[in-house]
N, C-alpha and C positions, 0 to 999 in steps of 0.2 A: 577792781583793777581790771582793765581789759585784757583779752587773751594775748593781743599782740605785745602789750607792755609786760606781761608775765614772761613771754618768750624772750624779750630783751634782757630782762633782769637775770634769767637763767643762763643766757649766752655770755654775760659779762664775767670774765675770769676773776675770781676772788680768792686770794691767797687764804684769807681768814676762813673761808667756808670749806676749803679742801684740804688744808694742811693741819696735821695733828702735831702739836709741839711735844717733844720728849719730856716725861714726867720722871722726876727723881725716884729712883728704886735702888738704894744702896745694896740690897740683897743681890740684885741682878748687876751691880756694878755699873748703873746709869745714874749720871748726874745730870739733871735737867732742871725744869721749872716745878714749882710747887703744884700748879694745876694748870688748866687750859686758860684761866682767866687771870693768871699771876700778873699783877701790876708792874713787875720788874722786867718782864718780857717786852722789849721794844715795839713788838706788833700789838701789844695792848695798851700802849700809850694813849693818853688823850689826844685829840685831834690837834689841840693848840700847840701841844708839846712836839708833835710830829712836824707841824709846819715851822716851828722855831727852829728845830735841828735841821730841817731842809734849808731854811733860809741861811742858817749859819754855814752849812757845807757849801751852799751856793756862793757865799761871799769869799769863803776861802778860795774856792775854785776860780773866782774872778780874779783873784790876786795876780796869778801867773801871767795871763795874757794882758791885763790892765797895766801892771808894772812894766812890762816889756815895751808896750806901746807909748807909755808916758815917758820912759827914759830914752827911748830910741831917737827922738828929735834932738836930744841934747848930748849925743855921743860925741859929736865933733867939738863941742865946747869942753866936754870932759878930757879929750884927748889933748887939746891945747892946755888946759889947766895942768894936767899931769905930764905934759911933754911925752905923750905916746905917739909913736909913728908906726905901730904894728897893727895892721888891719885884723889880725887874729885876736888881739887883746880888745879891740873895739867890738868885735862880734861876741866875745865872752862877757863883756859888760852887760849885754842884754840877755844872755842865755846862761850864764854860769850857775845861777841859783836854782836851776831846774834838776840838778842831780838828786837821786833818791835811792832807796834800798828797799827790796821786798823780798817776800818768800819765793823760792822756785817752784814753778808749777810743771807737774809731770803730765801735761796733757798737750797733744800735738795741735789740736785746734785752737787752744789758747795762745800757744806759741806763734802759730801763723797769723792769728789775728793781732796779736801784739807787734809783730813785725810789720804788718800792713799798717797799722794805726801809727807806728812809730815813724815809717817812711813819709806819710802824708803830714804828720806833725812837724817833721823836720823841714818839709817844704814850706810850712806856715812860718817857721821862724827864720827861713832864708828870706821870705818876703818882709817880715817885721824888721830885719836887720838892714834892708835896702830901700824900703819905700820912701823913708825921709830923705835919703841922698838923691834918689830918683827925682823926686819933686822939687828939691832945691837946685839940682843941675838943670833939669829940663824947663821948669816953670819959674825959677828964681824965687821960690817961696822962702820966707824967712823961718826961723826956728819957731816963732810965735804962732804961726799959722799952719805949719807943717803937719800938725796933729790932725788937721781936718782930713788929710789923706787916709786916714783909718776909718772914715765914716762908712765907706762901702763894706769893709769887713764887719764893723759893728752892726749895721743893719742886717747883713747877711747872717751872723750869728743869731740874732734875735728871730729872724724870720724862719731859719732852719728849726730852732727849738719850738717855735710855735706850730710848724707843720708837722714836725715829729710828734708832738703832743696830740695834735688833731687826728693824726692817721694811725698811730702805733696801735691803740687798744681796738679801734674799729677793724684794723685788719686782723687782729688776733680773733675778734668775734666772728668775723666772716669765714676765716680758714678753719676755725673751731667747728663751725657749722657742717663744713664739708669733710670733717675728720671724725664724724660720729661723736661730737661733743668732747674730744680729747684735745687738750692743749699740748703741743709740743714746742720746745724752746726755738727750734728752727723756723717757727712761724714768725719770728721777728726779723728774719733775714731778707725777705723780698724787698723791704724798704731800703736795705742797704745798697742794693743795686740801683734804685732810684737816685739816692743821694750822691753816690759815687760818680754817676754820669756827669754831675754838674762840676766836679772838682777840676777836671783838665781845662774847661772853657776859659777860666780866669787867667791862666798863664799865657795862652795866646792872645786873648783880648788885652789884658793889661801890659804884657810886654811890648806887642807891636804898637799900641797906641802911644806908649811912652816913647819908643824908638822913633816913631814917625811925628811926634810931637803934636799930636791932636789937642783939642780943647781938653783942659785939665779934668773935666767932669767925666770923660770918657774912660780913662784908666780907674778912677775912683769906682764907677758903676761897675768895671770890669772885675773888680776884686769881690763883688757881691757873690757870684756862683760858687766861688771857692769856699767862702765862709759858710754859705748856706749848706753845701754838701758836707763840709768837715764837721759841723756840729751835729748834722744828722748821722753821719757815720759813727761818730763817738757814741752818741746816745743809743743808737741801734745795736752796735756790737757790744757795748758794755752791758746793756740790758740783757742781751743774749747770754753773756758770760754769767750774770747773776741768776738767770733762769736755769742755765744748765747746771751750776754748781752752787746751789744756795746755801749749803753748809760751808763751802769754801770760797764764797763770794768775794771776801776781803782779799784772800790771796790771788784770785783771778785778777781783780782790779789792780792790785799792786803790781802784778806782772806787767800789765798794760801800761801802768803809770811810769814805771822805772824805765821801761823800754822806750816809751815816747820821749821821757825827759833826757835820756841819754842822746837820742837822735837830735831832739830839739836844741840840745846844747852844743853838739859837736858838728852836725851838718852844716849849720850857717857859717862855720869857719871857712868853708870853701866859697862862700858866696862873693865876697869882693873880687877875688881872683877871677871867678867864673864870669862875672859881669864885666870886668875890664877886658877879659879875652874875647868873649862872645857878644857883648853889648846886651842891652835889656830885651831886644827882640828875640835873638836866638838863645840868650841865656835862660829866658822864661820858657821858651819853646821847648828847650831840653827837658825842663821840669814837667812841661805839658805832655811831652811824649812818654816820659817815666810814668806819669799818673795814668795816661792812656793805656800803657801796657799792664798796669795794675788793675784795670777795669775787670779782668778775668777773675781777680781774687774774690770780690763778692759773689760772683756766679759759683766758684768753687765752695765757698762757705754754704751757699744755699743748697748746692747739689750734694755735697759730701759731708757737710758738718755734722749731721746726725750720726752717720757711721763712724766717723772719726771720734766723736764723743762717746759713743757707746762701746766701740771696740778697744779704744786706747785710754779712755779716761773713766771707765765704769765705775771704779771705786771712789772717784770723787764726785761722780754724778748722782743726782736725785731728781727724778722727772717731776716737774712742777704740776703735772696734770694726772698724777697717778690716782687721785681720788675723785 
């Protein structure tokens, strides 16, 4: 193997190489694994089983946004069938299943990240509950074809995930080389700033293109930056939580999930009234200004995340690069 190739292999962060799993020692009060190669340890699963579990979780994750986008075009028909005249119940029909429960997390950085993600996620469901109506009213689309309005979001989600996958580990390798070979969880966060910048774009683009009745392809394309940035933010920040608190990763992710689910369920209730009062242009611009104001949050994560994690959540933290 060439010298350059050897350096690349050494620079790739590998949990298996640097992490020692706890071994059971009842005399010391430690309950862990039988040995480092214990087949019951998920990190020692065969590759095929890991990919199967990843695919299973991915499909479960797909259910939430997919079910919302599938049902959203038929909300008007459901209202007529069940004689519903309340815009609040119409919104809840799309978002009510999002409620969940989780463990409390005693870490300020996790709480702040959860609040940030929840706000952006709530904006997503504001869009999901109004896109169908916007295209039906503006372009006279039927229910049968109104689902096409979600193409911009779908392509954006896919592109964001691909870009995150391509850049994330490369960024870690580059930053590790400048940090004397030590990996820190905060090395995940610079990508967060990149993705966050694309989120506000969609609200102005989509809102005013609908308001001014431009060609229907313009608002559809306008939804792409939001989806692109959203999935990048989720992936970056959730990976950061996992790296920061590997032993309590499930609790950290649960805190984020329950927060975003609550916002995703409740924030869209204000959608119909907001758009009726402000119109699609200024209504979406309001959301755009909110997400613009939140651009400082990823910068704060990047600048102060390490100190918040170490000073206020040290008993939960385990540095991924300690070895």
